[in-house]
Each structure stands twice: as C-alpha cells, then as structure tokens.
C-alpha positions as CSV (number, residue, x, y, z in Angstrom):
1,M,0.1,-16.9,-9.9
2,M,-0.6,-19.7,-7.9
3,S,-3.6,-19.2,-5.4
4,K,-3.2,-18.9,-1.3
5,L,-5.9,-21.7,-1.2
6,K,-3.6,-23.9,-3.6
7,L,-0.2,-22.9,-1.5
8,Y,-1.5,-24.0,1.6
9,W,-1.7,-27.0,0.6
10,V,1.4,-27.4,-1.4
11,C,3.0,-26.0,2.0
12,Q,1.0,-28.6,3.7
13,G,2.1,-31.7,1.9
14,I,6.0,-30.3,1.6
15,G,5.6,-29.7,5.6
16,W,4.5,-32.8,6.3
17,L,6.7,-34.9,4.1
18,T,9.5,-33.4,5.3
19,Y,8.8,-34.3,8.8
20,V,7.8,-38.1,7.7
21,I,11.4,-38.0,5.8
22,I,13.7,-36.5,9.1
23,M,11.5,-39.4,10.9
24,W,12.5,-41.9,8.4
25,V,16.3,-40.6,8.3
26,L,16.4,-41.3,12.6
27,N,15.0,-44.8,12.2
28,Q,17.9,-45.4,9.2
29,L,20.5,-44.1,12.0
30,E,19.2,-46.1,14.5
31,G,19.4,-49.5,12.1
32,R,16.3,-49.8,11.6
33,A,15.1,-51.6,8.8
34,V,13.1,-50.7,6.1
35,D,10.1,-53.1,6.5
36,F,6.1,-53.1,6.0
37,Y,5.8,-51.7,10.0
38,L,7.9,-48.4,9.3
39,V,6.6,-47.5,6.1
40,T,3.2,-48.0,7.8
41,Y,4.3,-45.7,10.3
42,S,5.7,-42.9,8.5
43,V,2.3,-42.8,6.1
44,M,-0.4,-42.8,8.9
45,S,2.1,-39.9,10.2
46,F,1.9,-37.7,6.9
47,V,-1.9,-39.0,6.7
48,L,-2.6,-37.6,10.1
49,G,-0.5,-34.6,10.3
50,I,-2.4,-33.3,7.1
51,L,-5.6,-34.0,9.0
52,V,-5.0,-33.0,12.6
53,S,-3.2,-29.3,11.6
54,H,-6.1,-28.7,8.6
55,T,-8.8,-29.0,11.6
56,Y,-6.3,-26.8,13.4
57,R,-6.6,-24.0,10.5
58,V,-10.5,-24.5,10.7
59,L,-10.6,-24.0,14.1
60,I,-8.3,-20.6,13.8
61,L,-10.1,-19.2,10.8
62,Q,-14.0,-19.9,12.9
63,L,-12.5,-18.4,16.1
64,N,-11.5,-15.7,13.6
65,W,-7.8,-16.0,15.6
66,L,-6.0,-14.1,12.2
67,K,-7.6,-10.6,13.6
68,F,-6.0,-11.3,17.6
69,K,-3.3,-9.7,18.4
70,I,0.2,-11.7,19.4
71,V,-0.5,-11.1,23.3
72,D,-4.1,-12.7,22.7
73,L,-3.2,-15.0,20.6
74,I,0.2,-16.5,22.3
75,P,-1.5,-18.9,25.2
76,R,-4.6,-19.8,22.8
77,V,-1.6,-21.0,19.9
78,V,0.6,-22.8,22.5
79,L,-2.3,-24.7,24.4
80,T,-4.3,-25.9,20.6
81,S,-0.6,-27.1,20.0
82,I,-0.8,-29.4,23.1
83,L,-3.8,-30.1,22.1
84,C,-3.2,-31.4,19.2
85,G,0.3,-33.2,19.6
86,M,-2.3,-35.0,22.0
87,S,-4.8,-35.7,19.3
88,F,-1.9,-37.2,17.1
89,F,-0.5,-39.3,19.6
90,F,-3.3,-41.0,20.9
91,L,-5.1,-41.4,17.0
92,H,-1.5,-42.5,15.8
93,T,-1.6,-45.1,18.8
94,F,-5.2,-46.4,17.8
95,F,-5.3,-46.8,14.5
96,F,-1.6,-47.9,13.9
97,E,-1.4,-50.0,16.6
98,I,-4.8,-51.1,17.7
99,I,-6.5,-51.5,14.2
100,I,-3.2,-52.3,11.4
101,V,-0.5,-53.8,14.3
102,R,-3.3,-55.4,15.9
103,Q,-1.0,-55.6,18.9
104,Q,-2.1,-54.7,22.8
105,V,-1.2,-51.1,23.3
106,I,0.4,-50.4,27.4
107,I,-0.2,-47.2,28.7
108,N,3.3,-45.4,29.8
109,T,2.2,-41.6,31.1
110,L,6.1,-40.9,30.7
111,E,5.6,-42.2,26.8
112,I,2.4,-40.1,26.7
113,L,4.1,-36.7,28.1
114,Q,7.4,-37.1,26.2
115,N,5.5,-37.5,22.5
116,T,2.7,-35.1,23.3
117,L,5.5,-32.7,24.6
118,S,7.7,-33.3,21.1
119,L,4.8,-33.2,18.7
120,S,3.4,-30.1,20.3
121,V,6.7,-28.5,19.5
122,I,5.8,-29.7,15.9
123,F,2.3,-28.2,15.8
124,I,3.8,-24.6,17.6
125,L,6.2,-24.2,14.5
126,W,3.2,-24.6,12.1
127,S,1.2,-22.4,14.3
128,L,4.2,-20.0,13.9
129,L,4.5,-20.2,10.1
130,Y,0.9,-19.8,9.5
131,F,0.6,-17.1,11.6
132,L,3.9,-15.4,9.9
133,F,2.4,-15.9,6.4
134,H,-1.0,-14.2,7.4
135,F,1.3,-11.5,9.4
136,I,2.9,-10.8,6.2
137,Q,-0.4,-10.7,4.1
138,N,-1.5,-8.3,6.2
139,Y,1.3,-5.8,6.1
140,R,1.1,-6.0,2.7
141,K,-2.3,-5.3,2.3
142,E,-1.7,-2.5,5.2
143,E,0.9,-1.3,2.6
144,I,-1.3,-1.4,-0.6
145,K,-4.3,0.7,1.5
146,N,-1.4,3.3,2.6
147,L,-0.2,3.9,-0.9
148,Q,-3.9,3.9,-2.3
149,W,-5.0,6.9,0.2
150,Q,-1.8,8.3,-0.6
151,A,-1.9,8.7,-4.2
152,L,-5.8,9.3,-3.6
153,S,-4.9,12.2,-1.1
154,T,-2.5,13.8,-3.4
155,E,-4.6,13.4,-6.7
156,V,-7.5,15.0,-4.3
157,E,-5.0,17.7,-3.6
158,L,-3.4,18.2,-7.2
159,N,-7.6,18.4,-8.1
160,K,-8.2,20.9,-5.5
161,L,-5.4,23.1,-6.7
162,K,-6.2,23.0,-10.0
163,S,-9.6,23.8,-9.4
164,Q,-8.4,27.1,-7.8
165,L,-6.7,28.2,-11.7
166,N,-9.8,29.5,-13.1
167,P,-8.6,32.8,-14.4
168,H,-9.6,36.0,-12.5
169,F,-9.1,38.0,-15.2
170,I,-12.7,37.3,-17.2
171,F,-14.6,39.7,-16.7
172,N,-12.0,42.4,-17.2
173,S,-11.4,40.5,-20.1
174,M,-15.7,40.4,-21.1
175,N,-15.4,44.2,-20.7
176,S,-12.7,44.9,-23.1
177,I,-14.5,42.6,-25.6
178,R,-17.8,44.8,-25.2
179,A,-15.6,47.8,-26.0
180,L,-14.0,46.1,-28.8
181,V,-17.7,44.9,-30.6
182,D,-18.3,48.1,-32.0
183,E,-14.8,49.6,-32.3
184,N,-13.6,46.7,-33.9
185,P,-15.6,43.7,-34.3
186,E,-12.9,41.7,-35.9
187,K,-10.4,42.3,-32.8
188,S,-13.2,41.1,-30.5
189,K,-13.8,38.1,-32.1
190,D,-10.2,37.1,-32.1
191,S,-10.5,37.9,-28.5
192,I,-13.2,35.6,-27.9
193,T,-11.9,33.1,-29.5
194,Q,-8.4,33.8,-27.2
195,L,-11.1,33.6,-23.9
196,S,-12.5,30.4,-25.4
197,N,-9.0,28.5,-25.6
198,I,-8.2,29.8,-22.3
199,L,-11.5,29.1,-20.6
200,R,-11.3,25.5,-22.5
201,S,-7.8,24.9,-20.9
202,S,-8.8,25.3,-17.3
203,L,-11.8,23.1,-17.9
204,L,-9.6,20.0,-19.5
205,M,-6.6,20.8,-17.4
206,G,-7.9,18.3,-14.3
207,R,-7.8,15.6,-17.3
208,H,-3.4,16.2,-17.6
209,K,-1.4,16.3,-15.0
210,V,1.3,17.3,-16.8
211,I,0.9,19.2,-20.9
212,P,3.8,19.7,-23.4
213,L,5.4,23.5,-22.8
214,K,4.6,24.7,-26.5
215,Q,1.1,24.0,-25.4
216,E,1.7,25.8,-22.2
217,L,2.9,28.8,-24.1
218,Q,0.2,28.9,-27.1
219,L,-2.2,29.6,-24.1
220,L,-0.1,31.8,-22.3
221,N,-0.1,33.7,-25.9
222,D,-3.8,33.8,-26.0
223,Y,-4.0,35.1,-22.3
224,L,-0.9,38.0,-22.7
225,S,-3.0,38.9,-26.0
226,L,-6.0,39.6,-24.3
227,E,-4.1,41.1,-21.6
228,Q,-2.6,43.7,-24.1
229,T,-6.0,44.4,-25.2
230,R,-6.9,45.7,-22.1
231,F,-3.6,47.4,-21.2
232,E,-2.7,48.3,-24.7
233,E,1.0,50.3,-24.6
234,R,0.9,50.1,-21.1
235,L,2.0,45.9,-21.4
236,Q,4.7,44.8,-23.6
237,V,5.4,41.0,-23.8
238,S,8.7,39.8,-24.7
239,Y,9.0,35.6,-25.5
240,D,12.6,33.9,-25.5
241,I,12.3,30.2,-25.7
242,D,14.6,27.8,-26.8
243,E,13.2,25.6,-29.6
244,N,14.9,22.1,-27.9
245,T,12.3,22.8,-24.9
246,K,9.3,22.7,-26.3
247,D,8.5,19.1,-26.0
248,Y,9.0,19.5,-21.9
249,K,6.0,18.8,-20.0
250,V,4.5,21.4,-17.2
251,P,1.9,21.5,-15.0
252,P,-1.2,23.1,-17.0
253,M,-1.6,26.9,-16.4
254,L,1.0,26.9,-13.9
255,L,3.0,29.8,-15.9
256,Q,-0.2,31.5,-16.8
257,T,-1.0,31.6,-13.2
258,L,2.6,32.7,-12.3
259,V,2.4,35.6,-15.7
260,E,-0.9,36.8,-14.0
261,N,0.6,37.0,-10.7
262,G,2.9,39.7,-12.4
263,I,1.1,41.4,-14.4
264,K,-1.5,41.9,-11.3
265,H,0.8,43.1,-8.6
266,G,3.4,44.3,-10.7
267,I,3.1,46.2,-14.1
268,S,-0.8,47.2,-13.2
269,R,0.3,49.0,-10.8
270,L,2.7,51.0,-12.6
271,A,1.1,53.9,-14.3
272,K,3.5,53.7,-17.3
273,G,3.1,49.9,-17.3
274,G,6.0,47.6,-17.7
275,T,7.2,44.7,-19.8
276,I,7.1,40.9,-19.2
277,T,9.2,38.4,-20.3
278,I,9.2,34.4,-20.6
279,R,12.2,32.8,-20.8
280,A,12.7,28.9,-21.4
281,K,16.0,27.0,-21.9
282,Q,17.0,23.5,-20.7
283,K,19.5,23.4,-18.1
284,G,21.1,19.8,-17.5
285,D,18.1,17.2,-18.0
286,N,15.9,20.0,-16.2
287,L,13.8,22.5,-17.4
288,K,14.0,26.3,-16.6
289,V,11.6,29.0,-17.3
290,S,11.7,32.2,-16.0
291,I,8.9,34.8,-16.2
292,E,10.3,38.3,-15.3
293,N,7.9,41.8,-15.0
294,T,8.7,45.4,-14.4
295,G,7.4,45.8,-10.7
296,N,8.8,45.1,-7.6
297,F,7.9,42.0,-5.4
298,R,6.7,41.7,-2.0
299,E,5.9,38.5,-0.2
300,E,2.9,39.8,1.9
301,T,0.9,41.1,-1.5
302,D,1.1,37.2,-3.3
303,R,-1.1,35.4,0.0
304,E,-4.4,35.4,-2.1
305,P,-5.6,32.2,-2.2
306,G,-6.1,30.5,-5.7
307,F,-2.9,32.1,-7.1
308,G,-0.7,32.7,-4.4
309,L,3.0,31.4,-4.8
310,L,2.3,28.7,-2.5
311,N,-0.3,27.3,-4.0
312,S,2.0,26.9,-7.4
313,R,4.8,25.5,-5.3
314,Q,2.1,23.0,-3.7
315,R,1.2,21.7,-7.4
316,L,5.1,21.7,-8.2
317,F,5.8,19.5,-5.1
318,L,2.9,17.5,-5.6
319,L,4.4,16.4,-9.1
320,Y,7.9,16.3,-8.8
321,G,8.6,16.3,-5.2
322,E,11.4,18.2,-3.5
323,K,12.9,18.1,-7.5
324,G,10.3,21.1,-8.7
325,E,11.5,24.0,-7.5
326,L,9.7,28.0,-7.4
327,T,11.9,30.9,-6.7
328,I,11.2,34.3,-6.8
329,K,13.3,37.8,-6.3
330,N,13.7,40.9,-6.7
331,S,16.7,42.4,-9.5
332,E,18.8,44.8,-9.8
333,V,17.2,46.4,-12.1
334,G,14.0,47.5,-10.9
335,T,12.4,43.9,-12.1
336,V,10.5,40.8,-10.6
337,I,12.3,37.2,-11.9
338,A,10.3,33.9,-11.2
339,V,12.3,30.7,-11.8
340,V,10.8,27.6,-12.2
341,T,12.8,24.5,-12.3
342,I,11.1,21.1,-13.9
343,P,13.1,18.0,-13.9
344,D,12.6,15.8,-17.2
345,K,10.6,13.1,-15.6
346,I,7.3,13.3,-13.9
347,K,7.3,11.6,-10.4
348,E,5.1,8.8,-10.4
349,I,3.3,7.5,-7.6
350,K,2.5,3.8,-8.4
351,V,-1.0,2.8,-6.3
352,L,-0.7,-1.1,-5.9
353,K,-4.0,-2.9,-6.8
354,S,-4.8,-6.0,-4.6
355,N,-7.3,-8.7,-6.9
356,I,-7.3,-11.2,-3.8
357,D,-11.0,-12.5,-2.9
358,D,-10.5,-12.7,1.2
359,K,-13.3,-15.2,1.4
360,N,-12.8,-17.5,-1.0
361,E,-8.6,-17.3,-0.8
362,E,-8.3,-17.1,2.9
363,L,-5.7,-19.3,4.3
C-alpha cells in the first residue's frame, strides 16, 4: 500500500503537470508555436508550482491548521492562497523573464492583479483538495475509534455479565457432598467431579463467547446431577435433544442459568417438587432451546442481579443483536416454558485497526 507521504508527492506531480498541460493546450489554441520559450515557461511553472505549494504545506503543518475548524480555516486559506499566487507570479517573472529570457520587465499593475487572482484560484483549489483529503482521513480515524470503543464496550459488558454467572448453588452442593461422604463415598466423589467441572467451566467461560451445544449440555448434566443429589426424588429431569443441533454454538452457561432459575423459582418452592425438561430442535437456520419446569412464572421474582432474565437477554443481545431472543411464559398445564432462539451465526463486531504513524506519514 502506498504511504501517505509518497501519495502526497505523486498527487503534487500529477496536479501541477495537469496545470502545465492545460496552459500548454491554451497556448496552442492561441496559435503559439512550440519553441524554447514555451518549453522553458512550462518547466518553470511546474517547478515553481511544486515549490510554492510544498512551502504552503509546511506552513500548514507548522501552524497546525489541520486541527482548525472550517470557520477559522477559510480566511487563512484565502489569504495564504493569494500570497502564494503573488509569490508564484513574481518568482516566475524574476527567474524566467529576467534570468532566463533576459528581457526588461514592464510593471503593469492590472496584469499583476489578474495573474495573482487567477493563480490564487489555483492555490485555493489546491487547498480544497488537500484539506478535504485530511478531513476524510480524520473522519475515518474517528469512525475507527468509535468502532474500537463500541467493540471494547461490548466486550467489557459481556465479560461483566459473564462474571456474574458463578453458580449460587455451590454452598448447597458442598453441604450435600459433605452429607454423602460417609453415607455414599462413591457418589460423593462423582459429585465433587461434577462440581469441579462446573467451576472450571465458569472460570474458563471468559475465554469463549460461544461453545457447542453438546458441551453446554454436558455442563447442564453435571449441574442437574448435583441438584438431584440435593433434592432427591423432588427433582426429575428429562431431555429431548435433536442430534442435528448439538454442533450449534450457544453462550456458555446460558442454559444452566435458565435451568437454575426454573429450579430456584419453581421446583424448589413446591413440596412435591417437579420435573424440568430440556428440548433442543432446529427451526430453519435457527436453534430453538426450550426449558420447561413445574411452577408458575411471575416477572417480579426474576429480578435478582446476575441470574435474572434481563441478564440472559443482555447476553443474547450483545452476541446476536435482535436475532437472539428469550421468551418465557406460563403454559396451560401448570409449567413455565423458557424458549431461547439462537441464530446460526454469531454477530461479529469487527474492530478496524490503524497502523498509520501520524508524525512520519503526515501529509
């Protein structure tokens, strides 16, 4: 990719060469023959154009005009363009007429004014292109910063939500395992392994935005096994998982959070307990996961920070935008059904990176 400094010199050459060609064509239309005078005049115009405009650029950078507002910039550009036009005219006259052609120069105020104004227009056009390029560059840089901040903000928010997902049931599980140590040592060992799996997944979840559904189901199975140890016959578990859905990507521990909600706000409050059923099926390109538990849903009971429906919906929105959905409702048979819709592809936020060194590559 061409550097900004190299691009500047290429544009300088092309721009002033175009000016010289236009002047050449106009002279030809007037019937002027191609001679030493015309060639020298054209070369001198090209060299002086680059010299004066480059000096103008140095002035812009030294006075830091690129950071000025347009209102403050306009009078400076107009005045400087007039000075550049005047400098171009007098330098051209001095070097060409006096030194090269060696002829007497007749001072004509009207001619000076006309040439200065016409050349000023050229330098105003040069200024317009130069500042327009920088304004576009600065706009792109601001867009890059906005995208970076947006991505960073999203990542921080997502990690914040993830950090709130540590299981609340740890102490209850530890108490259950403690009771099993003497009563059923083998089962207590299995329970410790299951609890370790859950804790490890909780600690590692910050490294992955999504994981395969089959991995989430393994975590869910460990969690429900521990809860069955705690609730015994009061908790029944049922699975209905379509094999085609196991490779779908889901947010880690999202389903575990919803299952825990169902147990905490539903089954645990019933003397006889109840059943929790996890279903997963493919609907079009989307994954539909439903978690049905015995109980009754009341919105106000699900407002605890960290494990509420609001938390889960925020995670889905951060990852999938409006394509990710979570709905929950009471069924007609005395159960609560939470349905999660996950699109086939995660919404990616691409962070553009800029490797431009402003000091070395400044135009």
